[in-house]
MINUBA-369824 format. One record per residue (C-alpha): x negated, y, z negated. Coordinates in steps of 0.5 Angstrom, whole numbers, padded with zeros to 4 digits, always signed. Layout:
XYZ ...
***
This chain:
+0000+0000+0000 -0006+0005-0002 -0009+0003+0005 -0003+0005+0009 -0002+0011+0005 -0010+0013+0006 -0009+0011+0014 -0003+0015+0014 -0006+0021+0011 -0012+0021+0016 -0007+0020+0022 -0003+0027+0020 -0010+0031+0018 -0012+0029+0025 -0006+0031+0028 -0006+0038+0025 -0013+0039+0027 -0011+0037+0034 -0005+0042+0034 -0010+0047+0030 -0015+0047+0036 -0010+0048+0041 -0008+0055+0038 -0013+0061+0037 -0012+0068+0035 -0012+0075+0039 -0012+0081+0036 -0012+0088+0039 -0009+0095+0038 -0004+0099+0042 -0004+0107+0043 +0000+0112+0046 -0002+0113+0053 -0001+0121+0052 -0004+0122+0045 -0009+0116+0044 -0006+0115+0037 -0005+0108+0034 +0003+0106+0035 +0006+0103+0029 +0012+0098+0030 +0010+0096+0037 +0013+0089+0038 +0008+0084+0041 +0011+0078+0043 +0008+0071+0047 +0012+0071+0053 +0017+0065+0053 +0017+0064+0046 +0019+0066+0039 +0012+0068+0037 +0012+0075+0035 +0008+0080+0031 +0009+0088+0030 +0003+0093+0030 +0001+0096+0023 +0000+0103+0021 -0006+0104+0026 -0003+0100+0032 -0007+0094+0030 -0004+0087+0031 -0006+0080+0030 -0002+0074+0034 -0003+0066+0035 -0003+0064+0042 -0004+0058+0045 -0011+0056+0047 -0009+0056+0054 -0007+0063+0054 -0001+0066+0057 +0002+0073+0057 +0004+0078+0051 +0009+0083+0052 +0009+0090+0048 +0015+0093+0047 +0017+0100+0043 +0023+0104+0044 +0022+0110+0048 +0016+0107+0052 +0016+0102+0058 +0015+0095+0056 +0008+0092+0058 +0006+0085+0060 -0001+0083+0060 -0004+0076+0062 -0009+0074+0056 -0013+0069+0060 -0020+0068+0056 -0019+0074+0052 -0019+0075+0045 -0018+0082+0044 -0013+0085+0048 -0012+0093+0047 -0006+0096+0051 -0004+0104+0052 +0004+0105+0052 +0007+0110+0056 +0013+0114+0055 +0019+0111+0059 +0024+0117+0061 +0030+0113+0062 +0029+0109+0056 +0029+0116+0052 +0035+0118+0055 +0038+0112+0052 +0038+0115+0045 +0044+0119+0044 +0045+0125+0039 +0051+0123+0034 +0051+0128+0029 +0047+0128+0023 +0042+0123+0027 +0041+0119+0033 +0043+0112+0035 +0041+0108+0041 +0046+0108+0046 +0047+0101+0046 +0049+0101+0039 +0054+0106+0040 +0061+0104+0039 +0064+0111+0040 +0065+0115+0046 +0060+0120+0047 +0057+0123+0054 +0050+0126+0055 +0048+0131+0060 +0040+0131+0060 +0036+0137+0062 +0033+0133+0068 +0040+0133+0071 +0041+0140+0071 +0033+0143+0071 +0034+0144+0079 +0040+0147+0079 +0040+0153+0075 +0046+0156+0071 +0047+0162+0067 +0051+0159+0062 +0051+0153+0058 +0058+0151+0059 +0057+0151+0067 +0052+0145+0066 +0058+0141+0064 +0062+0143+0069 +0064+0136+0073 +0059+0132+0070 +0062+0129+0064 +0068+0125+0064 +0074+0127+0060 +0071+0134+0059 +0075+0140+0063 +0071+0146+0064 +0074+0153+0067 +0072+0160+0068 +0077+0165+0066 +0074+0170+0070 +0068+0172+0075 +0066+0177+0071 +0058+0177+0068 +0058+0174+0061 +0065+0172+0061 +0067+0166+0057 +0068+0159+0060 +0073+0155+0057 +0072+0148+0055 +0077+0142+0054 +0075+0135+0051 +0080+0130+0053 +0086+0135+0054 +0089+0140+0049 +0091+0138+0042 +0094+0144+0039 +0099+0150+0041 +0097+0156+0037 +0091+0153+0033 +0086+0153+0039 +0083+0148+0043 +0076+0150+0044 +0071+0144+0042 +0066+0145+0036 +0059+0147+0038 +0053+0145+0034 +0046+0147+0036 +0040+0144+0033 +0045+0142+0027 +0048+0148+0026 +0055+0149+0026 +0057+0155+0030 +0063+0159+0028 +0069+0161+0032 +0069+0168+0030 +0062+0170+0032 +0064+0173+0039 +0070+0177+0037 +0070+0184+0040 +0072+0190+0036 +0076+0194+0041 +0082+0191+0045 +0078+0193+0051 +0074+0187+0050 +0076+0181+0054 +0072+0176+0050 +0065+0174+0049 +0063+0166+0050 +0060+0164+0043 +0054+0161+0048 +0053+0167+0052 +0046+0169+0048 +0044+0161+0049 +0039+0161+0054 +0040+0154+0058 +0033+0153+0060 +0031+0152+0053 +0036+0146+0052 +0034+0139+0052 +0040+0135+0052 +0048+0136+0051 +0052+0131+0048 +0059+0131+0048 +0063+0127+0042 +0070+0125+0045 +0073+0120+0041 +0075+0121+0034 +0070+0116+0031 +0065+0120+0034 +0068+0127+0032 +0071+0125+0025 +0064+0126+0022 +0066+0133+0023 +0072+0132+0019 +0077+0138+0019 +0074+0141+0026 +0073+0135+0030 +0080+0135+0033 +0078+0138+0040 +0072+0134+0041 +0064+0136+0039 +0059+0139+0043 +0052+0138+0040 +0046+0142+0044 +0039+0140+0042 +0034+0145+0044 +0027+0143+0047 +0021+0141+0043 +0014+0140+0044 +0010+0133+0046 +0005+0130+0042 -0001+0132+0047 -0007+0136+0046 -0006+0140+0052 -0002+0146+0052 +0003+0146+0058 +0005+0153+0061 +0011+0153+0065 +0014+0159+0069 +0020+0159+0073 +0024+0164+0077 +0030+0165+0081 +0033+0171+0085 +0039+0171+0089 +0045+0175+0092 +0052+0174+0090 +0059+0176+0093 +0066+0174+0091 +0068+0167+0093 +0074+0169+0097 +0078+0175+0100 +0084+0177+0102 +0087+0181+0108 +0092+0187+0107 +0095+0191+0112 +0093+0198+0114 +0096+0205+0112 +0100+0205+0119 +0103+0198+0118 +0104+0200+0111 +0108+0207+0113 +0112+0202+0118 +0114+0198+0112 +0116+0204+0108 +0121+0207+0114 +0123+0200+0115 +0125+0199+0107 +0129+0206+0108 +0133+0204+0114 +0136+0198+0110 +0139+0202+0105 +0141+0207+0110 +0136+0212+0109 +0132+0216+0115 +0125+0215+0116 +0120+0219+0112 +0114+0218+0116 +0114+0221+0123 +0111+0217+0129 +0105+0221+0129 +0104+0220+0121 +0105+0213+0122 +0100+0212+0127 +0095+0218+0124 +0095+0217+0117 +0091+0222+0113 +0088+0216+0109 +0087+0209+0111 +0083+0206+0105 +0082+0198+0104 +0081+0199+0096 +0079+0192+0095 +0073+0193+0100 +0072+0200+0096 +0071+0197+0089 +0066+0192+0091 +0058+0193+0091 +0054+0192+0097 +0049+0189+0094 +0050+0185+0088 +0044+0181+0085 +0042+0175+0080 +0035+0174+0077 +0032+0170+0072 +0025+0169+0070 +0022+0165+0064 +0015+0163+0061 +0015+0157+0056 +0009+0154+0053 +0009+0146+0050 +0005+0143+0045 -0003+0144+0045 -0004+0143+0038 -0005+0136+0036 -0001+0130+0035 +0001+0132+0028 +0004+0139+0031 +0009+0140+0036 +0011+0146+0039 +0016+0149+0044 +0016+0157+0046 +0020+0161+0051 +0021+0168+0053 +0027+0169+0058 +0030+0175+0062 +0037+0174+0066 +0041+0179+0069 +0047+0179+0073 +0051+0184+0077 +0058+0184+0077 +0061+0183+0084 +0065+0190+0083 +0063+0197+0082 +0062+0196+0074 +0060+0190+0071 +0053+0188+0069 +0050+0182+0064 +0043+0182+0061 +0040+0177+0057 +0033+0178+0053 +0031+0172+0049 +0025+0169+0045 +0025+0162+0042 +0020+0158+0038 +0021+0151+0036 +0015+0148+0031 +0015+0141+0028 +0009+0139+0023 +0007+0132+0020 +0004+0135+0013 +0003+0128+0011 +0005+0120+0012 +0011+0122+0008 +0013+0129+0009 +0015+0133+0016 +0017+0140+0017 +0020+0144+0023 +0023+0150+0024 +0027+0153+0031 +0028+0160+0031 +0031+0164+0037 +0032+0172+0038 +0036+0174+0043 +0040+0180+0045 +0045+0181+0051 +0048+0187+0054 +0055+0188+0058 +0057+0194+0062 +0064+0192+0065 +0071+0195+0066 +0075+0197+0060 +0080+0191+0061 +0080+0184+0065 +0085+0179+0066 +0091+0184+0066 +0095+0187+0072 +0093+0193+0069 +0086+0192+0070 +0082+0195+0076 +0082+0189+0080 +0089+0187+0081 +0090+0195+0082 +0086+0195+0088 +0090+0189+0091 +0097+0194+0090 +0094+0201+0091 +0097+0204+0097 +0092+0204+0103 +0095+0211+0106 +0093+0215+0099 +0086+0217+0099 +0080+0216+0094 +0078+0223+0093 +0081+0230+0094 +0078+0235+0099 +0074+0238+0093 +0071+0232+0092 +0074+0230+0085 +0078+0223+0085 +0085+0223+0088 +0091+0221+0084 +0096+0216+0087 +0102+0211+0085 +0098+0206+0082 +0092+0210+0079 +0086+0211+0083 +0082+0204+0083 +0076+0207+0084 +0076+0212+0079 +0078+0207+0074 +0071+0204+0074 +0069+0211+0071 +0071+0208+0065 +0066+0206+0060 +0066+0199+0056 +0059+0197+0053 +0058+0191+0049 +0052+0189+0046 +0051+0183+0042 +0045+0181+0038 +0043+0174+0035 +0038+0171+0030 +0039+0163+0030 +0034+0159+0025 +0034+0152+0024 +0029+0149+0019 +0028+0143+0015 +0024+0139+0011 +0024+0131+0012 +0021+0126+0007 +0020+0118+0008 +0021+0116+0001 +0021+0108+0003 +0020+0104+0009 +0027+0106+0013 +0029+0111+0007 +0029+0118+0009 +0031+0125+0006 +0032+0131+0010 +0034+0138+0007 +0036+0143+0013 +0038+0150+0013 +0041+0154+0018 +0043+0161+0020 +0047+0164+0026 +0047+0172+0025 +0051+0176+0030 +0052+0183+0031 +0056+0186+0036 +0057+0193+0038 +0062+0196+0043 +0063+0203+0046 +0069+0205+0050 +0071+0211+0054 +0077+0213+0058 +0075+0219+0063 +0080+0225+0062 +0083+0223+0069 +0084+0216+0068 +0090+0212+0067 +0088+0211+0060 +0085+0218+0058 +0089+0223+0062 +0095+0224+0057 +0090+0225+0051 +0085+0229+0055 +0080+0223+0054 +0080+0217+0049 +0074+0213+0046 +0073+0208+0041 +0066+0205+0038 +0066+0199+0033 +0062+0193+0031 +0063+0186+0029 +0058+0183+0024 +0058+0175+0023 +0053+0172+0018 +0054+0164+0018 +0050+0160+0013 +0049+0152+0013 +0046+0148+0008 +0045+0140+0010 +0042+0135+0005 +0042+0128+0009 +0040+0121+0006 +0039+0116+0012 +0037+0109+0011 +0035+0104+0017 +0033+0097+0016 +0033+0090+0019 +0035+0084+0015 +0035+0076+0016 +0030+0076+0020 +0032+0082+0024 +0038+0079+0026 +0042+0085+0022 +0040+0092+0023 +0043+0097+0018 +0044+0104+0019 +0047+0108+0013 +0048+0116+0013 +0050+0120+0007 +0051+0128+0008 +0053+0134+0003 +0054+0140+0007 +0056+0147+0005 +0058+0153+0010 +0058+0160+0008 +0061+0165+0013 +0062+0172+0012 +0065+0177+0017 +0066+0185+0017 +0068+0190+0023 +0069+0197+0023 +0072+0201+0029 +0074+0209+0030 +0078+0211+0036 +0078+0219+0038 +0082+0223+0043 +0081+0230+0046 +0074+0231+0049 +0071+0237+0052 +0068+0234+0058 +0067+0227+0061 +0060+0229+0061 +0060+0228+0053 +0063+0221+0053 +0061+0220+0045 +0066+0219+0040 +0062+0225+0036 +0065+0229+0042 +0072+0228+0040 +0077+0233+0037 +0081+0228+0034 +0080+0222+0030 +0086+0218+0032 +0085+0212+0028 +0081+0206+0026 +0080+0200+0022 +0075+0196+0017 +0075+0190+0014 +0071+0184+0011 +0073+0177+0010 +0070+0170+0009 +0071+0163+0009 +0067+0157+0005 +0067+0150+0007 +0064+0144+0003 +0063+0137+0006 +0061+0130+0004 +0060+0125+0009 +0058+0117+0009 +0057+0113+0015 +0055+0106+0016 +0053+0102+0023 +0052+0095+0023 +0049+0091+0028 +0048+0083+0028 +0044+0080+0033 +0044+0086+0038 +0051+0084+0040 +0056+0085+0035 +0057+0092+0033 +0061+0095+0027 +0061+0103+0025 +0065+0106+0020 +0065+0113+0017 +0069+0118+0012 +0068+0125+0011 +0071+0130+0006 +0072+0137+0007 +0074+0142+0003 +0076+0149+0006 +0077+0156+0002 +0083+0157+0008 +0087+0152+0005 +0091+0153-0002 +0088+0150-0008 +0093+0144-0009 +0091+0141-0002 +0084+0144-0001 +0081+0137+0000 +0082+0132+0006 +0079+0126+0008 +0078+0124+0015 +0076+0117+0016 +0074+0113+0023 +0073+0105+0024 +0070+0103+0031 +0067+0096+0033 +0063+0093+0040 +0061+0087+0043 +0055+0087+0048 +0057+0081+0051 +0051+0081+0056 +0047+0079+0050 +0051+0072+0049 +0048+0066+0052 +0053+0065+0058 +0051+0072+0061 +0044+0073+0058 +0039+0074+0064 +0045+0074+0069 +0042+0077+0076 +0048+0081+0078 +0051+0083+0071 +0046+0086+0067 +0050+0089+0061 +0057+0089+0059 +0060+0092+0053 +0067+0093+0050 +0068+0098+0044 +0074+0100+0041 +0075+0106+0036 +0080+0109+0031 +0080+0115+0027 +0083+0122+0024 +0080+0129+0025 +0083+0136+0024 +0084+0143+0026 +0084+0149+0022 +0082+0154+0027 +0089+0157+0027 +0089+0159+0020 +0087+0166+0018 +0082+0166+0012 +0087+0168+0007 +0093+0166+0011 +0096+0162+0005 +0096+0168+0000 +0100+0173-0001 +0096+0180+0000 +0097+0187-0002 +0094+0192+0003 +0092+0199+0003 +0094+0205+0008 +0102+0205+0006 +0105+0212+0006 +0110+0213+0001 +0113+0220+0002 +0106+0223+0004 +0103+0219-0002 +0098+0214-0001 +0100+0207-0003 +0099+0199-0003 +0104+0195+0000 +0105+0187+0002 +0101+0186+0008 +0102+0178+0008 +0107+0174+0006 +0103+0168+0005 +0104+0160+0006 +0103+0156+0000 +0103+0149+0003 +0099+0150+0009 +0094+0145+0011 +0090+0143+0018 +0093+0140+0024 +0091+0132+0024 +0090+0128+0030 +0089+0121+0030 +0086+0118+0036 +0085+0111+0039 +0080+0109+0044 +0078+0103+0048 +0072+0103+0053 +0068+0098+0057 +0061+0099+0060 +0057+0095+0065 +0051+0095+0069 +0050+0091+0076 +0044+0089+0080 +0039+0091+0075 +0042+0097+0073 +0043+0100+0080 +0050+0101+0078 +0053+0103+0072 +0060+0104+0070 +0064+0106+0064 +0071+0107+0063 +0076+0109+0057 +0083+0109+0055 +0085+0113+0049 +0092+0116+0046 +0092+0121+0041 +0097+0124+0037 +0097+0131+0033 +0102+0132+0027 +0103+0138+0023 +0102+0143+0028 +0101+0150+0026 +0106+0155+0028 +0110+0161+0026 +0117+0159+0023 +0122+0165+0024 +0124+0168+0017 +0130+0173+0015 +0127+0180+0016 +0129+0182+0009 +0123+0179+0007 +0119+0185+0011 +0116+0180+0016 +0119+0176+0022 +0115+0169+0021 +0111+0165+0017 +0105+0160+0019 +0107+0153+0017 +0105+0146+0019 +0112+0144+0023 +0111+0140+0030 +0107+0135+0033 +0105+0132+0040 +0102+0126+0043 +0097+0125+0049 +0094+0120+0053 +0088+0119+0059 +0083+0115+0062 +0076+0117+0063 +0072+0114+0069 +0064+0115+0070 +0060+0111+0075 +0053+0112+0077 +0049+0108+0083 +0042+0108+0086 +0044+0107+0093 +0037+0107+0096 +0031+0106+0092 +0025+0106+0097 +0021+0112+0099 +0028+0115+0101 +0032+0115+0095 +0039+0117+0094 +0043+0117+0087 +0050+0118+0086 +0054+0120+0080 +0062+0120+0080 +0067+0122+0074 +0075+0122+0074 +0079+0124+0068 +0086+0124+0067 +0090+0127+0061 +0098+0127+0060 +0101+0130+0054 +0108+0131+0051 +0111+0135+0046 +0115+0131+0041 +0117+0136+0035 +0118+0143+0034 +0121+0147+0029 +0129+0145+0030 +0126+0143+0037 +0127+0151+0039 +0123+0152+0045 +0117+0157+0045 +0116+0162+0051 +0110+0164+0054 +0108+0171+0056 +0110+0170+0063 +0113+0164+0066 +0112+0158+0061 +0115+0155+0056 +0113+0149+0051 +0119+0145+0049 +0120+0138+0046 +0120+0132+0051 +0116+0137+0056 +0108+0138+0057 +0105+0143+0054 +0106+0150+0057 +0110+0148+0063 +0113+0152+0068 +0120+0154+0067 +0123+0158+0073 +0128+0159+0077 +0128+0155+0083 +0127+0158+0090 +0130+0155+0096 +0127+0159+0101 +0129+0165+0106 +0136+0165+0108 +0135+0165+0116 +0142+0169+0117 +0141+0175+0111 +0133+0175+0110 +0134+0174+0103 +0132+0169+0098 +0136+0163+0096 +0136+0160+0089 +0138+0154+0086 +0145+0156+0082 +0143+0151+0076 +0150+0152+0072 +0154+0153+0078 +0157+0160+0076 +0155+0164+0082 +0150+0168+0079 +0143+0167+0079 +0140+0169+0072 +0135+0166+0067 +0140+0161+0065 +0138+0158+0072 +0131+0157+0070 +0128+0149+0069 +0122+0146+0069 +0118+0146+0075 +0111+0144+0074 +0105+0144+0069 +0098+0147+0069 +0095+0141+0067 +0092+0137+0073 +0094+0130+0075 +0086+0128+0075 +0080+0132+0075 +0072+0131+0075 +0066+0132+0080 +0061+0128+0084 +0054+0129+0085 +0049+0126+0090 +0041+0127+0090 +0037+0125+0095 +0029+0125+0096 +0024+0124+0101 +0017+0125+0100 +0016+0132+0097 +0023+0134+0099 +0029+0134+0095 +0037+0135+0096 +0042+0136+0091 +0050+0136+0092 +0055+0137+0087 +0062+0138+0088 +0067+0139+0083 +0075+0138+0084 +0082+0138+0080 +0088+0135+0083 +0095+0136+0081 +0095+0143+0077 +0100+0149+0079 +0098+0156+0078 +0103+0162+0078 +0101+0167+0082 +0103+0173+0078 +0099+0178+0082 +0103+0176+0088 +0110+0177+0085 +0115+0183+0086 +0113+0187+0079 +0106+0189+0082 +0103+0184+0087 +0101+0184+0094 +0107+0180+0096 +0112+0184+0093 +0117+0186+0099 +0123+0187+0095 +0123+0193+0090 +0123+0197+0096 +0125+0204+0098 +0130+0209+0095 +0131+0216+0096 +0125+0218+0092 +0121+0212+0092 +0118+0208+0098 +0115+0201+0098 +0111+0201+0091 +0105+0196+0093 +0101+0194+0098 +0102+0188+0102 +0098+0182+0104 +0097+0181+0112 +0100+0175+0112 +0106+0177+0109 +0107+0183+0113 +0107+0179+0119 +0111+0173+0116 +0117+0177+0114 +0124+0176+0116 +0127+0181+0121 +0132+0180+0126 +0127+0177+0131 +0124+0173+0126 +0130+0169+0123 +0126+0163+0121 +0121+0167+0116 +0117+0165+0110 +0118+0171+0107 +0124+0175+0106 +0126+0182+0109 +0124+0188+0106 +0130+0192+0103 +0131+0196+0097 +0137+0196+0091 +0140+0190+0088 +0138+0185+0094 +0130+0188+0093 +0131+0186+0086 +0134+0179+0088 +0128+0178+0093 +0122+0179+0088 +0125+0176+0082 +0120+0171+0078 +0121+0164+0081 +0118+0158+0084 +0117+0162+0090 +0110+0164+0087 +0108+0157+0084 +0103+0154+0088 +0099+0148+0088 +0092+0150+0085 +0089+0143+0087 +0082+0144+0090 +0075+0141+0092 +0069+0146+0091 +0062+0145+0093 +0059+0148+0086 +0052+0147+0088 +0047+0145+0093 +0040+0145+0092 +0034+0144+0097 +0027+0144+0094 +0020+0142+0096 +0014+0140+0091 +0008+0143+0094 +0002+0137+0095 -0002+0136+0089 -0008+0137+0094 -0006+0144+0095 -0004+0146+0088 -0010+0143+0085 -0014+0148+0089 -0011+0154+0085 -0011+0150+0078 -0003+0149+0078 -0001+0142+0076 +0006+0142+0079 +0009+0147+0084 +0016+0147+0087 +0020+0152+0091 +0028+0151+0092 +0034+0154+0095 +0041+0154+0092 +0048+0156+0093 +0053+0156+0088 +0061+0156+0090 +0059+0156+0097 +0066+0152+0100 +0072+0152+0097 +0078+0147+0100 +0085+0149+0097 +0092+0151+0099 +0092+0156+0094 +0094+0163+0097 +0090+0167+0091 +0083+0169+0090 +0081+0163+0086 +0084+0157+0084 +0080+0156+0078 +0081+0162+0074 +0087+0164+0070 +0089+0170+0066 +0087+0166+0059 +0087+0160+0056 +0092+0161+0050 +0098+0156+0052 +0103+0161+0053 +0099+0164+0059 +0095+0158+0061 +0096+0157+0069 +0098+0164+0070 +0093+0168+0075 +0094+0176+0073 +0089+0178+0079 +0083+0175+0075 +0076+0177+0078 +0074+0171+0082 +0068+0167+0081 +0061+0169+0085 +0059+0166+0091 +0051+0166+0090 +0045+0164+0094 +0038+0164+0090 +0031+0163+0092 +0027+0160+0086 +0020+0158+0084 +0018+0153+0079 +0010+0153+0077 +0007+0148+0071 -0001+0150+0069 
***
């Protein structure tokens, strides 16, 4: 027995020795190809086996391999995998290079980042590389048509005008639908862009942010992604990350510049003075009056003015120049610094936007434990524009209706006065808006334990806006008061402190990855404004308020709000294929009454990466397949004033010529934020070695506790009170496809997105409809802000008058015959981008589109628009407005009975012909060539001689072509984006058509 055991032991020893002799140890070091620094945490794996080893803090590793050798695969997130054949080597050193595509797979999720593969919510990203060759003046324009579910529209073509962004449709009636903006971790307040004067037409919260400083824009679309921002996440969240340096000891200097010319995207033809006087006489004859103008006066009018041409600039320019420096310190310090100047002229006589900005972003590794960083940006913008925009009383729509037979100037050279004021003279009014901004985001970060990190951050967003207006003594606004002026400022200080504890670690032999985050956050927001008004000026040469003989009014106020928040988030990944995420945020807002001040906003999400399963792994066709779903709750408190819940007493009351106090706000003690609950299910897959990437989402959401004004008895001293009294629901699809069509020397990539959204109002106060400012109505059972109009049946060929549908069959056309006839919301919208490159040439073509939405052409109706033919001549008045050429030629006459437009007639018939109806409701679907850019990279053989590492020249065209049936100037604009005015064109300034030449240099 003992001999048998001894023989067995000897045999086992021999076998072990033989096995040991068949393996050997390979060592080496992995370094960053750019910096030369050792890379810890790199996975070194023997190809075709489970044998693997990580690199240590110096980048060194040791791994057992077969004596025959084999291959080692080196992998690290954000770097290109590298495979090395071992052969007989005992030492294998590797330098890893960054992988641009892999880096893009890491997305910003708010209070941290996450691998895109592990994301279980709906997040879309636009990288700087996607727009760097297509210059845009505003950050918001970088998103237009590029992100599924995100609708971007321009309210006006004036320089510096705010751009409206809606994420997954509107969720509110009165509380606002703008997304929450977060820049470098700092939540921007929605009130930072208010103007002190009613002459202000709004300023974008992002107007002073230089687009060339942006590294990425991440859009949190579903509730699971946005719930981490709690009471402000209902309208989606846009996370903007600015550029930082790289770990390089070489300083890179980049110079970019472009300059271009611009004009209106569209123009219209109007009748001349002779044609106008012909209509004038025709209008009088229909009511039995003799002609006012003789044939000589018709054929040879004293003036013949095309007002639209007169108010446009001959040469309108846009120019931009930027100088930036990136890194150049060492592996511990990274920095990015930029200087920028941007200027854009208005297409009209007035209108100019200038922006000056400087930015410095620095991070420094103090030690193995501590890292610090600070992003500082200082900017100032200046706007010179017309006093009023997006109104039928502003100069642009006035130029559309002004009589062509009235002159611009009198014989003595002063401005003439005409029936609709003098549009050219209206541009003499002054409106200067200056916005200064200081932005800072500073942090200190500590690696407490492996995987455990603490970050303390401080954010400041300070804005100071001052505005000065002056209306000359002969202008429409200033004539009655011998000149009028205002001067004021708005100062906003927003401070945010954020404490974040995060933990990420693998467990159970790297099968389970735990990513946990806890946040405590506090925000202070203080705002004050002051304005003074004056009239009666001695001369238009002294347009300053100090010259006013009479100070007629003024306002001053100071207000603030506070928000305290706590957040917990947990993401679990099992075997890199089963995903689970959960979060909850607790918000406490000073806007909310104390009894209900704190609210909870939870979310839950899950995902399954099916392509990691054995039955799909390494599939040659289907490379990646993931399904995910989420459900969460978010809030919206933007419709609540800082002290709307309280009864307030204000000064300024007059009691028998004695000063006093009076109740200024009735208060609403039960106010709370609107609540949106959203469900999302998504699918993502890649085909043919990621040549085709596809994602699709379906979502539903319901908003309750809508903030609306409820009527109350006037005996209270007030007519309404703000309460939570309504609900609405919506649903939609988001589709996004990208493809690498050709990958050889000639490359062709395509990106396409399509989005749909439908909504329905489900509850209002006593189900009473809410009327918009002009032609819209919000009602239970209908989409938000639907058009509520009398239905036009065309022109009666026998009489030449308009016919309408008599809905109540009483023989009289009145408001009782109005009905729902359309929606300003599109059936679907999106964009398509094609990028081509061949050798040193590149071409980018970007189209944006919207289909199925309708637009009410207010400037074309009879109460002050170019298509008005009805409010015609009486004994003392003629045709009140100018007329478009096609209307003049297509009007009803006895010789043209099958006309598109009615006859010109005065009296009751004229009023009937121009009443508000579906006659002016038009299909505003469009396809627009938003951007086309042709570029050329100079050969390195040439640039190296002038010590330039890269040089590129390009030609860009923006808004070059628009395909639409809309008869107005621009189907994309609207008067404003409140629900009551949505889809109403009051004669807004159309967007620019721009041609630019640009240059990019790197040293």
